[in-house]
NUTORDREN-336696 format. One record per residue (C-alpha): residue number from 1; x, y, z. Coordinates in nm, 2 decimals. Layout:
<rs>
<r><num>NUM</num><px>X</px><py>Y</py><pz>Z</pz></r>
...
</rs>
This chain:
<rs>
<r><num>1</num><px>-2.72</px><py>3.18</py><pz>-1.38</pz></r>
<r><num>2</num><px>-2.40</px><py>2.98</py><pz>-1.38</pz></r>
<r><num>3</num><px>-2.42</px><py>2.61</py><pz>-1.45</pz></r>
<r><num>4</num><px>-2.11</px><py>2.40</py><pz>-1.38</pz></r>
<r><num>5</num><px>-1.98</px><py>2.20</py><pz>-1.67</pz></r>
<r><num>6</num><px>-1.88</px><py>1.83</py><pz>-1.64</pz></r>
<r><num>7</num><px>-1.51</px><py>1.92</py><pz>-1.61</pz></r>
<r><num>8</num><px>-1.57</px><py>2.14</py><pz>-1.31</pz></r>
<r><num>9</num><px>-1.80</px><py>1.89</py><pz>-1.15</pz></r>
<r><num>10</num><px>-1.54</px><py>1.62</py><pz>-1.20</pz></r>
<r><num>11</num><px>-1.27</px><py>1.83</py><pz>-1.04</pz></r>
<r><num>12</num><px>-1.50</px><py>1.91</py><pz>-0.75</pz></r>
<r><num>13</num><px>-1.57</px><py>1.54</py><pz>-0.70</pz></r>
<r><num>14</num><px>-1.20</px><py>1.45</py><pz>-0.71</pz></r>
<r><num>15</num><px>-1.12</px><py>1.72</py><pz>-0.46</pz></r>
<r><num>16</num><px>-1.40</px><py>1.59</py><pz>-0.23</pz></r>
<r><num>17</num><px>-1.27</px><py>1.24</py><pz>-0.26</pz></r>
<r><num>18</num><px>-0.91</px><py>1.35</py><pz>-0.18</pz></r>
<r><num>19</num><px>-1.03</px><py>1.51</py><pz>0.14</pz></r>
<r><num>20</num><px>-1.32</px><py>1.29</py><pz>0.23</pz></r>
<r><num>21</num><px>-1.14</px><py>1.17</py><pz>0.55</pz></r>
<r><num>22</num><px>-1.01</px><py>1.51</py><pz>0.65</pz></r>
<r><num>23</num><px>-1.36</px><py>1.64</py><pz>0.74</pz></r>
<r><num>24</num><px>-1.41</px><py>1.37</py><pz>1.00</pz></r>
<r><num>25</num><px>-1.08</px><py>1.40</py><pz>1.19</pz></r>
<r><num>26</num><px>-1.17</px><py>1.38</py><pz>1.56</pz></r>
<r><num>27</num><px>-0.98</px><py>1.43</py><pz>1.88</pz></r>
<r><num>28</num><px>-0.88</px><py>1.08</py><pz>1.98</pz></r>
<r><num>29</num><px>-0.96</px><py>1.09</py><pz>2.35</pz></r>
<r><num>30</num><px>-1.31</px><py>1.20</py><pz>2.27</pz></r>
<r><num>31</num><px>-1.34</px><py>0.87</py><pz>2.07</pz></r>
<r><num>32</num><px>-1.15</px><py>0.65</py><pz>2.31</pz></r>
<r><num>33</num><px>-1.43</px><py>0.40</py><pz>2.37</pz></r>
<r><num>34</num><px>-1.46</px><py>0.33</py><pz>2.00</pz></r>
<r><num>35</num><px>-1.09</px><py>0.28</py><pz>1.95</pz></r>
<r><num>36</num><px>-1.06</px><py>0.08</py><pz>2.27</pz></r>
<r><num>37</num><px>-1.30</px><py>-0.19</py><pz>2.13</pz></r>
<r><num>38</num><px>-1.08</px><py>-0.23</py><pz>1.82</pz></r>
<r><num>39</num><px>-0.77</px><py>-0.25</py><pz>2.04</pz></r>
<r><num>40</num><px>-0.92</px><py>-0.52</py><pz>2.26</pz></r>
<r><num>41</num><px>-1.02</px><py>-0.73</py><pz>1.96</pz></r>
<r><num>42</num><px>-0.70</px><py>-0.74</py><pz>1.77</pz></r>
<r><num>43</num><px>-0.33</px><py>-0.77</py><pz>1.79</pz></r>
<r><num>44</num><px>-0.16</px><py>-0.44</py><pz>1.72</pz></r>
<r><num>45</num><px>0.11</px><py>-0.32</py><pz>1.49</pz></r>
<r><num>46</num><px>0.23</px><py>0.02</py><pz>1.60</pz></r>
<r><num>47</num><px>0.41</px><py>0.23</py><pz>1.34</pz></r>
<r><num>48</num><px>0.56</px><py>0.54</py><pz>1.50</pz></r>
<r><num>49</num><px>0.73</px><py>0.85</py><pz>1.35</pz></r>
<r><num>50</num><px>1.00</px><py>0.99</py><pz>1.57</pz></r>
<r><num>51</num><px>1.05</px><py>1.37</py><pz>1.54</pz></r>
<r><num>52</num><px>0.74</px><py>1.55</py><pz>1.64</pz></r>
<r><num>53</num><px>0.57</px><py>1.23</py><pz>1.74</pz></r>
<r><num>54</num><px>0.78</px><py>1.06</py><pz>2.01</pz></r>
<r><num>55</num><px>0.99</px><py>1.37</py><pz>2.07</pz></r>
<r><num>56</num><px>0.89</px><py>1.74</py><pz>2.04</pz></r>
<r><num>57</num><px>1.01</px><py>1.94</py><pz>1.74</pz></r>
<r><num>58</num><px>1.33</px><py>2.11</py><pz>1.84</pz></r>
<r><num>59</num><px>1.58</px><py>2.35</py><pz>1.67</pz></r>
<r><num>60</num><px>1.83</px><py>2.09</py><pz>1.56</pz></r>
<r><num>61</num><px>1.80</px><py>1.71</py><pz>1.50</pz></r>
<r><num>62</num><px>2.06</px><py>1.64</py><pz>1.77</pz></r>
<r><num>63</num><px>1.83</px><py>1.79</py><pz>2.04</pz></r>
<r><num>64</num><px>1.55</px><py>1.54</py><pz>1.99</pz></r>
<r><num>65</num><px>1.60</px><py>1.31</py><pz>2.28</pz></r>
<r><num>66</num><px>1.35</px><py>1.03</py><pz>2.36</pz></r>
<r><num>67</num><px>1.19</px><py>1.09</py><pz>2.70</pz></r>
<r><num>68</num><px>1.27</px><py>0.82</py><pz>2.95</pz></r>
<r><num>69</num><px>0.91</px><py>0.74</py><pz>3.03</pz></r>
<r><num>70</num><px>0.83</px><py>0.70</py><pz>2.66</pz></r>
<r><num>71</num><px>1.12</px><py>0.47</py><pz>2.61</pz></r>
<r><num>72</num><px>1.01</px><py>0.25</py><pz>2.90</pz></r>
<r><num>73</num><px>0.66</px><py>0.22</py><pz>2.75</pz></r>
<r><num>74</num><px>0.79</px><py>0.14</py><pz>2.40</pz></r>
<r><num>75</num><px>1.01</px><py>-0.13</py><pz>2.56</pz></r>
<r><num>76</num><px>0.71</px><py>-0.28</py><pz>2.74</pz></r>
<r><num>77</num><px>0.50</px><py>-0.27</py><pz>2.43</pz></r>
<r><num>78</num><px>0.77</px><py>-0.45</py><pz>2.23</pz></r>
<r><num>79</num><px>0.78</px><py>-0.73</py><pz>2.49</pz></r>
<r><num>80</num><px>0.41</px><py>-0.78</py><pz>2.48</pz></r>
<r><num>81</num><px>0.31</px><py>-1.07</py><pz>2.25</pz></r>
<r><num>82</num><px>0.00</px><py>-0.87</py><pz>2.14</pz></r>
<r><num>83</num><px>0.20</px><py>-0.58</py><pz>2.00</pz></r>
<r><num>84</num><px>0.46</px><py>-0.51</py><pz>1.74</pz></r>
<r><num>85</num><px>0.64</px><py>-0.18</py><pz>1.73</pz></r>
<r><num>86</num><px>0.82</px><py>-0.01</py><pz>1.43</pz></r>
<r><num>87</num><px>0.99</px><py>0.33</py><pz>1.43</pz></r>
<r><num>88</num><px>0.94</px><py>0.49</py><pz>1.08</pz></r>
<r><num>89</num><px>1.18</px><py>0.78</py><pz>1.04</pz></r>
<r><num>90</num><px>1.33</px><py>1.01</py><pz>0.78</pz></r>
<r><num>91</num><px>1.65</px><py>1.00</py><pz>0.99</pz></r>
<r><num>92</num><px>1.94</px><py>0.77</py><pz>0.89</pz></r>
<r><num>93</num><px>1.90</px><py>0.42</py><pz>1.03</pz></r>
<r><num>94</num><px>2.21</px><py>0.43</py><pz>1.26</pz></r>
<r><num>95</num><px>2.09</px><py>0.76</py><pz>1.40</pz></r>
<r><num>96</num><px>1.73</px><py>0.65</py><pz>1.48</pz></r>
<r><num>97</num><px>1.86</px><py>0.32</py><pz>1.63</pz></r>
<r><num>98</num><px>2.10</px><py>0.50</py><pz>1.86</pz></r>
<r><num>99</num><px>1.83</px><py>0.74</py><pz>1.97</pz></r>
<r><num>100</num><px>1.57</px><py>0.48</py><pz>2.06</pz></r>
<r><num>101</num><px>1.82</px><py>0.21</py><pz>2.15</pz></r>
<r><num>102</num><px>1.57</px><py>-0.08</py><pz>2.22</pz></r>
<r><num>103</num><px>1.58</px><py>-0.44</py><pz>2.12</pz></r>
<r><num>104</num><px>1.28</px><py>-0.61</py><pz>1.96</pz></r>
<r><num>105</num><px>1.17</px><py>-0.31</py><pz>1.75</pz></r>
<r><num>106</num><px>1.16</px><py>-0.27</py><pz>1.37</pz></r>
<r><num>107</num><px>1.37</px><py>0.03</py><pz>1.27</pz></r>
<r><num>108</num><px>1.31</px><py>0.21</py><pz>0.94</pz></r>
<r><num>109</num><px>1.55</px><py>0.49</py><pz>0.83</pz></r>
<r><num>110</num><px>1.55</px><py>0.73</py><pz>0.54</pz></r>
<r><num>111</num><px>1.18</px><py>0.67</py><pz>0.47</pz></r>
<r><num>112</num><px>1.23</px><py>0.31</py><pz>0.39</pz></r>
<r><num>113</num><px>1.57</px><py>0.30</py><pz>0.22</pz></r>
<r><num>114</num><px>1.71</px><py>0.13</py><pz>0.53</pz></r>
<r><num>115</num><px>1.53</px><py>-0.13</py><pz>0.74</pz></r>
<r><num>116</num><px>1.65</px><py>-0.34</py><pz>1.04</pz></r>
<r><num>117</num><px>1.48</px><py>-0.58</py><pz>1.29</pz></r>
<r><num>118</num><px>1.58</px><py>-0.90</py><pz>1.46</pz></r>
<r><num>119</num><px>1.55</px><py>-1.10</py><pz>1.14</pz></r>
<r><num>120</num><px>1.59</px><py>-0.85</py><pz>0.85</pz></r>
<r><num>121</num><px>1.85</px><py>-0.60</py><pz>0.74</pz></r>
<r><num>122</num><px>1.81</px><py>-0.40</py><pz>0.42</pz></r>
<r><num>123</num><px>1.99</px><py>-0.11</py><pz>0.27</pz></r>
<r><num>124</num><px>1.92</px><py>0.04</py><pz>-0.06</pz></r>
<r><num>125</num><px>2.19</px><py>0.00</py><pz>-0.32</pz></r>
<r><num>126</num><px>2.26</px><py>0.36</py><pz>-0.41</pz></r>
<r><num>127</num><px>2.36</px><py>0.40</py><pz>-0.78</pz></r>
<r><num>128</num><px>2.69</px><py>0.58</py><pz>-0.82</pz></r>
<r><num>129</num><px>2.53</px><py>0.85</py><pz>-1.04</pz></r>
<r><num>130</num><px>2.28</px><py>0.93</py><pz>-0.76</pz></r>
<r><num>131</num><px>2.56</px><py>0.96</py><pz>-0.51</pz></r>
<r><num>132</num><px>2.73</px><py>1.20</py><pz>-0.74</pz></r>
<r><num>133</num><px>2.41</px><py>1.40</py><pz>-0.78</pz></r>
<r><num>134</num><px>2.36</px><py>1.43</py><pz>-0.40</pz></r>
<r><num>135</num><px>2.72</px><py>1.55</py><pz>-0.35</pz></r>
<r><num>136</num><px>2.67</px><py>1.80</py><pz>-0.63</pz></r>
<r><num>137</num><px>2.34</px><py>1.92</py><pz>-0.47</pz></r>
<r><num>138</num><px>2.49</px><py>1.94</py><pz>-0.12</pz></r>
<r><num>139</num><px>2.77</px><py>2.16</py><pz>-0.25</pz></r>
<r><num>140</num><px>2.52</px><py>2.37</py><pz>-0.44</pz></r>
<r><num>141</num><px>2.30</px><py>2.42</py><pz>-0.14</pz></r>
<r><num>142</num><px>2.60</px><py>2.51</py><pz>0.08</pz></r>
<r><num>143</num><px>2.69</px><py>2.78</py><pz>-0.17</pz></r>
<r><num>144</num><px>2.33</px><py>2.91</py><pz>-0.21</pz></r>
<r><num>145</num><px>2.26</px><py>2.94</py><pz>0.17</pz></r>
<r><num>146</num><px>2.61</px><py>3.03</py><pz>0.28</pz></r>
<r><num>147</num><px>2.50</px><py>3.38</py><pz>0.39</pz></r>
<r><num>148</num><px>2.17</px><py>3.27</py><pz>0.55</pz></r>
<r><num>149</num><px>2.24</px><py>3.21</py><pz>0.92</pz></r>
<r><num>150</num><px>2.04</px><py>2.93</py><pz>1.08</pz></r>
<r><num>151</num><px>2.02</px><py>2.71</py><pz>0.77</pz></r>
<r><num>152</num><px>2.21</px><py>2.38</py><pz>0.78</pz></r>
<r><num>153</num><px>2.23</px><py>2.06</py><pz>0.57</pz></r>
<r><num>154</num><px>2.20</px><py>1.72</py><pz>0.72</pz></r>
<r><num>155</num><px>2.37</px><py>1.45</py><pz>0.51</pz></r>
<r><num>156</num><px>2.18</px><py>1.11</py><pz>0.56</pz></r>
<r><num>157</num><px>2.39</px><py>0.92</py><pz>0.30</pz></r>
<r><num>158</num><px>2.09</px><py>0.83</py><pz>0.08</pz></r>
<r><num>159</num><px>1.92</px><py>1.17</py><pz>0.12</pz></r>
<r><num>160</num><px>1.98</px><py>1.53</py><pz>0.22</pz></r>
<r><num>161</num><px>1.77</px><py>1.75</py><pz>0.46</pz></r>
<r><num>162</num><px>1.79</px><py>2.13</py><pz>0.45</pz></r>
<r><num>163</num><px>1.68</px><py>2.26</py><pz>0.79</pz></r>
<r><num>164</num><px>1.58</px><py>2.62</py><pz>0.84</pz></r>
<r><num>165</num><px>1.39</px><py>2.64</py><pz>1.17</pz></r>
<r><num>166</num><px>1.65</px><py>2.87</py><pz>1.32</pz></r>
<r><num>167</num><px>1.68</px><py>3.10</py><pz>1.01</pz></r>
<r><num>168</num><px>1.55</px><py>3.46</py><pz>1.06</pz></r>
<r><num>169</num><px>1.43</px><py>3.47</py><pz>0.70</pz></r>
<r><num>170</num><px>1.08</px><py>3.44</py><pz>0.56</pz></r>
<r><num>171</num><px>0.99</px><py>3.08</py><pz>0.47</pz></r>
<r><num>172</num><px>0.89</px><py>3.19</py><pz>0.12</pz></r>
<r><num>173</num><px>1.24</px><py>3.33</py><pz>0.06</pz></r>
<r><num>174</num><px>1.40</px><py>3.00</py><pz>0.17</pz></r>
<r><num>175</num><px>1.16</px><py>2.80</py><pz>-0.05</pz></r>
<r><num>176</num><px>1.23</px><py>3.03</py><pz>-0.35</pz></r>
<r><num>177</num><px>1.61</px><py>2.99</py><pz>-0.31</pz></r>
<r><num>178</num><px>1.58</px><py>2.61</py><pz>-0.26</pz></r>
<r><num>179</num><px>1.35</px><py>2.57</py><pz>-0.56</pz></r>
<r><num>180</num><px>1.57</px><py>2.78</py><pz>-0.79</pz></r>
<r><num>181</num><px>1.88</px><py>2.58</py><pz>-0.69</pz></r>
<r><num>182</num><px>1.71</px><py>2.24</py><pz>-0.74</pz></r>
<r><num>183</num><px>1.48</px><py>2.30</py><pz>-1.04</pz></r>
<r><num>184</num><px>1.72</px><py>2.17</py><pz>-1.29</pz></r>
<r><num>185</num><px>1.75</px><py>1.83</py><pz>-1.11</pz></r>
<r><num>186</num><px>1.37</px><py>1.81</py><pz>-1.06</pz></r>
<r><num>187</num><px>1.31</px><py>1.89</py><pz>-1.43</pz></r>
<r><num>188</num><px>1.52</px><py>1.59</py><pz>-1.53</pz></r>
<r><num>189</num><px>1.36</px><py>1.36</py><pz>-1.28</pz></r>
<r><num>190</num><px>1.68</px><py>1.30</py><pz>-1.09</pz></r>
<r><num>191</num><px>1.55</px><py>1.37</py><pz>-0.74</pz></r>
<r><num>192</num><px>1.23</px><py>1.38</py><pz>-0.54</pz></r>
<r><num>193</num><px>1.16</px><py>1.66</py><pz>-0.29</pz></r>
<r><num>194</num><px>0.95</px><py>1.64</py><pz>0.02</pz></r>
<r><num>195</num><px>0.86</px><py>1.94</py><pz>0.24</pz></r>
<r><num>196</num><px>0.83</px><py>1.89</py><pz>0.61</pz></r>
<r><num>197</num><px>0.82</px><py>2.12</py><pz>0.92</pz></r>
<r><num>198</num><px>1.09</px><py>2.38</py><pz>0.84</pz></r>
<r><num>199</num><px>1.28</px><py>2.12</py><pz>0.64</pz></r>
<r><num>200</num><px>1.32</px><py>2.02</py><pz>0.27</pz></r>
<r><num>201</num><px>1.43</px><py>1.67</py><pz>0.19</pz></r>
<r><num>202</num><px>1.61</px><py>1.56</py><pz>-0.12</pz></r>
<r><num>203</num><px>1.55</px><py>1.19</py><pz>-0.19</pz></r>
<r><num>204</num><px>1.58</px><py>0.94</py><pz>-0.47</pz></r>
<r><num>205</num><px>1.29</px><py>0.96</py><pz>-0.72</pz></r>
<r><num>206</num><px>1.00</px><py>0.72</py><pz>-0.70</pz></r>
<r><num>207</num><px>1.15</px><py>0.49</py><pz>-0.44</pz></r>
<r><num>208</num><px>1.12</px><py>0.57</py><pz>-0.07</pz></r>
<r><num>209</num><px>0.80</px><py>0.66</py><pz>0.11</pz></r>
<r><num>210</num><px>0.66</px><py>0.57</py><pz>0.45</pz></r>
<r><num>211</num><px>0.34</px><py>0.44</py><pz>0.31</pz></r>
<r><num>212</num><px>0.51</px><py>0.18</py><pz>0.09</pz></r>
<r><num>213</num><px>0.73</px><py>0.05</py><pz>0.37</pz></r>
<r><num>214</num><px>0.44</px><py>0.04</py><pz>0.62</pz></r>
<r><num>215</num><px>0.24</px><py>-0.17</py><pz>0.37</pz></r>
<r><num>216</num><px>0.53</px><py>-0.41</py><pz>0.32</pz></r>
<r><num>217</num><px>0.60</px><py>-0.45</py><pz>0.69</pz></r>
<r><num>218</num><px>0.23</px><py>-0.51</py><pz>0.77</pz></r>
<r><num>219</num><px>0.19</px><py>-0.77</py><pz>0.50</pz></r>
<r><num>220</num><px>0.50</px><py>-0.95</py><pz>0.62</pz></r>
<r><num>221</num><px>0.37</px><py>-0.95</py><pz>0.98</pz></r>
<r><num>222</num><px>0.03</px><py>-1.09</py><pz>0.88</pz></r>
<r><num>223</num><px>0.19</px><py>-1.37</py><pz>0.68</pz></r>
<r><num>224</num><px>0.41</px><py>-1.46</py><pz>0.97</pz></r>
<r><num>225</num><px>0.10</px><py>-1.47</py><pz>1.20</pz></r>
<r><num>226</num><px>-0.09</px><py>-1.69</py><pz>0.96</pz></r>
<r><num>227</num><px>-0.32</px><py>-1.40</py><pz>0.85</pz></r>
<r><num>228</num><px>-0.43</px><py>-1.34</py><pz>1.21</pz></r>
<r><num>229</num><px>-0.63</px><py>-1.02</py><pz>1.28</pz></r>
<r><num>230</num><px>-0.38</px><py>-0.74</py><pz>1.33</pz></r>
<r><num>231</num><px>-0.48</px><py>-0.37</py><pz>1.36</pz></r>
<r><num>232</num><px>-0.22</px><py>-0.14</py><pz>1.21</pz></r>
<r><num>233</num><px>-0.19</px><py>0.20</py><pz>1.38</pz></r>
<r><num>234</num><px>0.03</px><py>0.48</py><pz>1.24</pz></r>
<r><num>235</num><px>0.11</px><py>0.79</py><pz>1.44</pz></r>
<r><num>236</num><px>0.29</px><py>1.09</py><pz>1.27</pz></r>
<r><num>237</num><px>0.29</px><py>1.46</py><pz>1.26</pz></r>
<r><num>238</num><px>0.40</px><py>1.58</py><pz>0.92</pz></r>
<r><num>239</num><px>0.34</px><py>1.58</py><pz>0.54</pz></r>
<r><num>240</num><px>0.59</px><py>1.30</py><pz>0.51</pz></r>
<r><num>241</num><px>0.34</px><py>1.08</py><pz>0.71</pz></r>
<r><num>242</num><px>0.04</px><py>1.14</py><pz>0.49</pz></r>
<r><num>243</num><px>0.11</px><py>0.85</py><pz>0.25</pz></r>
<r><num>244</num><px>0.12</px><py>0.63</py><pz>0.56</pz></r>
<r><num>245</num><px>-0.21</px><py>0.77</py><pz>0.68</pz></r>
<r><num>246</num><px>-0.35</px><py>0.68</py><pz>0.34</pz></r>
<r><num>247</num><px>-0.22</px><py>0.33</py><pz>0.38</pz></r>
<r><num>248</num><px>-0.41</px><py>0.30</py><pz>0.71</pz></r>
<r><num>249</num><px>-0.73</px><py>0.41</py><pz>0.54</pz></r>
<r><num>250</num><px>-0.68</px><py>0.15</py><pz>0.27</pz></r>
<r><num>251</num><px>-0.61</px><py>-0.13</py><pz>0.52</pz></r>
<r><num>252</num><px>-0.88</px><py>-0.03</py><pz>0.77</pz></r>
<r><num>253</num><px>-0.63</px><py>0.07</py><pz>1.03</pz></r>
<r><num>254</num><px>-0.60</px><py>0.37</py><pz>1.25</pz></r>
<r><num>255</num><px>-0.43</px><py>0.69</py><pz>1.14</pz></r>
<r><num>256</num><px>-0.34</px><py>0.95</py><pz>1.41</pz></r>
<r><num>257</num><px>-0.18</px><py>1.29</py><pz>1.35</pz></r>
<r><num>258</num><px>-0.01</px><py>1.49</py><pz>1.61</pz></r>
<r><num>259</num><px>-0.17</px><py>1.83</py><pz>1.57</pz></r>
<r><num>260</num><px>-0.51</px><py>1.90</py><pz>1.42</pz></r>
<r><num>261</num><px>-0.50</px><py>1.95</py><pz>1.04</pz></r>
<r><num>262</num><px>-0.81</px><py>1.97</py><pz>0.83</pz></r>
<r><num>263</num><px>-0.63</px><py>1.87</py><pz>0.52</pz></r>
<r><num>264</num><px>-0.49</px><py>1.54</py><pz>0.67</pz></r>
<r><num>265</num><px>-0.61</px><py>1.19</py><pz>0.59</pz></r>
<r><num>266</num><px>-0.57</px><py>1.09</py><pz>0.95</pz></r>
<r><num>267</num><px>-0.88</px><py>0.96</py><pz>1.14</pz></r>
<r><num>268</num><px>-0.78</px><py>1.12</py><pz>1.47</pz></r>
<r><num>269</num><px>-0.55</px><py>1.38</py><pz>1.61</pz></r>
<r><num>270</num><px>-0.36</px><py>1.43</py><pz>1.94</pz></r>
<r><num>271</num><px>-0.24</px><py>1.77</py><pz>2.06</pz></r>
<r><num>272</num><px>0.12</px><py>1.69</py><pz>2.13</pz></r>
<r><num>273</num><px>0.39</px><py>1.43</py><pz>2.20</pz></r>
<r><num>274</num><px>0.29</px><py>1.40</py><pz>2.56</pz></r>
<r><num>275</num><px>-0.05</px><py>1.28</py><pz>2.45</pz></r>
<r><num>276</num><px>0.11</px><py>1.03</py><pz>2.22</pz></r>
<r><num>277</num><px>0.30</px><py>0.89</py><pz>2.52</pz></r>
<r><num>278</num><px>-0.03</px><py>0.89</py><pz>2.72</pz></r>
<r><num>279</num><px>-0.20</px><py>0.69</py><pz>2.44</pz></r>
<r><num>280</num><px>0.09</px><py>0.44</py><pz>2.42</pz></r>
<r><num>281</num><px>0.06</px><py>0.39</py><pz>2.79</pz></r>
<r><num>282</num><px>-0.32</px><py>0.33</py><pz>2.76</pz></r>
<r><num>283</num><px>-0.26</px><py>0.07</py><pz>2.49</pz></r>
<r><num>284</num><px>0.00</px><py>-0.10</py><pz>2.70</pz></r>
<r><num>285</num><px>-0.24</px><py>-0.12</py><pz>3.00</pz></r>
<r><num>286</num><px>-0.51</px><py>-0.27</py><pz>2.77</pz></r>
<r><num>287</num><px>-0.27</px><py>-0.54</py><pz>2.65</pz></r>
<r><num>288</num><px>-0.11</px><py>-0.63</py><pz>2.97</pz></r>
<r><num>289</num><px>-0.38</px><py>-0.87</py><pz>3.06</pz></r>
<r><num>290</num><px>-0.44</px><py>-1.00</py><pz>2.71</pz></r>
</rs>
């Protein structure tokens, strides 16, 4: 008979704690009445990812256009005194602002390295050595993937994204090539890498993450509202959103993932971006008479 030792038991407990919320992820519209009560009782701070959340995942970043109906709903929510809306994106700030193009919202670009709203404007002061490193990495990646059709590099000034959705090559091959090219930089702690849906992001180490910026914006909003009851809601679809989901768990907010994923920390899931728009419209209708 095998008896687990204390080390194995500890590892098992840690694994269980890591995924304790993943086992209870529920389809949001099955739980609407529970969520509706929370929405009615509190002001709301909506934190929304863009790609894969407000717009469907597409082949290239340029093709991700915000639907007219979604834009109208976002505008109405931002004008409602019971709501605050922030767009939290990995895109460059100027890009995400141009795509949403609404006043009264908080815009966060590059996972928090750029922030802009009606009262605040922040841009990370990039050290010259990191700029040189990014340029070196960009040239290296161009060289490595020169013969792989469908792979392209997006330069976001503070970060780089390697997109491979259109590549007719196994994902494992792309990852192996990418890892081999960037291992020397990772080994020296010069960069951080985040994997998303058919994309790898190269970012500054230990600085930008969506969870950190969401926490900061939420605390700022509560202080401005004299510590009034505010319910934070984060909606995202990717691994880059998981630290923000974790922040929602910590702050007793609501974490919603687009697409069911049993490893996610999100409380609820929605099936697609159309259901996200439907949810936003339902929230707007609830708050219209508030």
